[in-house]
Residue, then its C-alpha position, 0 to 999 in steps of 0.5 A: m499500501h502506497l505511503p499516501t493511500a495509507l495516511l489517508n486510510r489513518l485519517r478516515g479511520p477511528g483511533l489516536v493516530g487519526h486524532v493527531i493527524a486532525m490536530l496537525a492538520g488544524a496547526l497548519s492552517t495558521l500558516s495561511f494567516a498573517p504573517y505567512h499568507l499561505w493560503p493553500l495550506g489552509m485549504l488542504s488543512v481543511a480538507l484533512l478534517y473533512q476527509g477525517l470525518c467522512q468514515v467515523d461515528s459522531k462520537q469519534a468526529a467530536v474527538r477529531g475536530g476538537a483536536w482540529g481545533l486544538g492544533l489551531f488555536a494552539s499554533g495561531v493564539s499561543w501569544i496570547y501567552i505572552s499577555i499573561h505572563l509578562h504583563g499579568n505576572a503569571s509565572p510560566l507554568l500558570a501563564g501555560v496553564l490558563t492560555g492551554g485552557l483557553e484553547l481546548i474551549l475554543s476547540l471544543f467550537f470545531a468539536l461541536m460543529a465535527w459532531v453535528w454536521v456527523r450526526f445530522f448532516r453528512s452525505h456520502g456524496p461529494w456535492f452534498g458532502s462539501l455543500s453541507f460541510a461549508a455550511i456548518w463551518v459558515a454557521q460554527e463561525i457566526f456562533r463564535s463571533w457572539f457566544l459568551t461575547g465572542f471569540p472572532w479571531l482566526y476565521h478562515g476567510y482571513a486566508h484570502t485577505q490577498t486573494w482573488l476571492n477576497g472580492w466575495a467580501p463586500v457581499g457577503g464578508v469574511w464568513l461567505v469568503g470563508g464558506i466558499s473556501v472550505f466548499i472548493a477545499c473539500l471539493l477538491s479532496e473527493w477523490q471518487l470524483l476522478r472516476r467521473p469525468k462530467q462531475a469532475l469537470a463539472a466541479l473544476l467549473l465551478v471552483a473557476a467560477f468561484w476564483c474567476g468571479g471573486y476577480a471580476l467582483q474586485q473590479v466593483n466599485w460597490t463605493q464611490p470617493k467623497g470629497d477631497p482626500l484627508t491628509v493624515n498624521l499616526v503617532q506612534a511613541n512606542i510606549e513600553q507596555a510595563l511603562k504605560w500606565d506607570p504614575d511616575y511616566i505619565t507625564h514624559t509620555l504625554s510630552l512624547y505624544r505633544d512633541l512628535t506632533y508639533a514636529q510634523p506638518a500640518t495635516d487634517l487629521v491627528v491620531w493618537p492610539e488607544t489609551a494613549v493619555p494614559v489618564l482619566q478624562s476627568q484629569g487628562q481633559y485640560f492638556v487633550d483641550g490644549i493640544a487640540a486647540n493650538l492644532a486648530k490653529r493650524g487646521s488640524t482635528l486631533i482624536t485619541g484614545i482615552p479612558v472616560d470616567d463618568m460618576q453615576p448614581a450607583g458609581m464610577k463608571i470607566y469607558n476604553g474611548i476615544m473622542v475628537g479634541g476641540s469643538e467639534p460636534q459629536s466627540e466621543y465613542l465608548k468602546q462596546k467589545l470589551v476583552p474579557f479579563g483585559e478590559f473586564v473580569p468575567m465573575e469579577e466578585l469571585l475572580r478579582g484579586l485570586i492571582d495577579f492576572f485578574n487585577l492587570p491595569m485598566s480592567s473594569f470597564s464598563r459596556g459603552p451603550a449601544d446607539q453610538g453614532p460615528l464619530l463627526a471630525a474634519g467634516y465627515r462621519l468616521a466609524p470608531l473601531i477601538c482596537y478588538e471591536a476591528v474583529y466583529p464583523d457584522f459589528a464594523a459592518r454597522q459602524a461603517a454602514q453609517s460613516d466615510l471613513l473606518i477608524t481603528i485605534s488600539n495597543d497591541s503591545w500587549f503582544g509583544s513580538s508576536i503574531g497577533p498584531l499582524q493577525h490582527l493588522q490583516m482583520a482590519q485590511m479585512r473590515a477595509i475590503e468588506s466596507q470598502r472604505w480606507m481605513i486609518r488605524a493608529t497603534n501604540n508599537g505598531v502595525t499603524a498603517l493607511i488602509d485603502e478600499q481594497g484592503r492593500i496597505r498604502q503606508r505602513i510605521a514597522q513595529f516598535q518603532q517612535e515613528v510618525l506617519l504622514g499620508e492621504v486616506q479618501p472618504m468613500q460614500g455608499l453601500t456594499p452589499y455587506l453593510r446593507w445586509q450585514s450577515a443575515p443573508l448569508m445565514a437565511l442561505v445556512v440555514l436553508v442549505l442545512l434544511v434541505i440536505g438533512l432532510r434528504r439524509r432523513r429521507q435516504n435514511t428511512r427508505 
């Protein structure tokens, strides 16, 4: 027996070997994302999982899907260890346990997906099998975007940020791109089609149609320029995370942002990153107002991240905010999508104080209201996305639909020199593609960048550099289909596909 055939049989059959192959395949998928961009490996990874589920029962499928998910998250989000150990003051052992626990929990999404597919939708035909698997994959990713506040990281579609398939993003978002890629990967793994020339030809033509359709959609101008380009000035101060909240370093931080800003030529917008002002708004407003007033004399508008405190009858609330300095109206936005443990502690009454990681600086933020409008600056509407918010597709789409530009401010210094910040940048690129709007991305230590409406990085500052980016962005008007309807049409299509295939399978089983 040839080695590839033997390995395929071990993959398809029950047992430990198949689970190990699935885990390695999951790890392989990480190489399809930034900074590697080896997207064919992502499709190969999906194909291996699909084939590994074709002959096992539902219990074995759950283990195999979980193994694949563990491989994906253990390799793809291992950078969480850095924030827990280095910045959360956890021991290497404790940080490893907490990181591994999170990765194991996240792998359960794929365990559930595999179990549901095998139990209710698996078909022995290549067409229905591939289609139902792609549909259940999309359902899993959408479910993962909101369950327990969501962890919308490493969606399969991000692997195609730079391929022709990204042309489908303005139509159905990253989930549609991922669903198409998964369907193609599964269909091409069906070797039995080679024995059926007509079906093989049909499969190749369909695959070509998806790829060429994506290329054709890339040529569609869903949005149009609005007004003249804006000049921007993005300040990357490169403040070490260990010093960011140090009371003895605050004066130096504020002076650094001031001096770096004043040293640059006048631009329409000056943007500082997330919590660039490391004091509460009630304490730092005077500083922001002073800088904004001086910049206004040069025709510039200041936008900065700042913690916003608000005394209410129930007590003090603190928000992670972004504000427009000066006299601009609608000058403030309060973050809605908070990072668990980084910005709030679940079950705070029980966990707060147990270990240093549950007591990080500024880990008691409150959630901002859901009815906030865009920022208004320099005569345009800007969709504000603070750090983690940029990874939520539907949330970002709702923000973008009422705006002319996207702006995201972030502090990715929590994750050091890992692949995490580069994955985050890739997701920002997808948000620009989905909305066909330019994105302004200002970060503390990288990657600060200007991204055009096609998701291309026009300018960037390297990580861990103290530098200022000067460039232009073009406001846009008009709505892509995805901005107009978000994921609702895709969800309806997924439900329809699964309903039809589920009923078909049930009829076959009752014969």
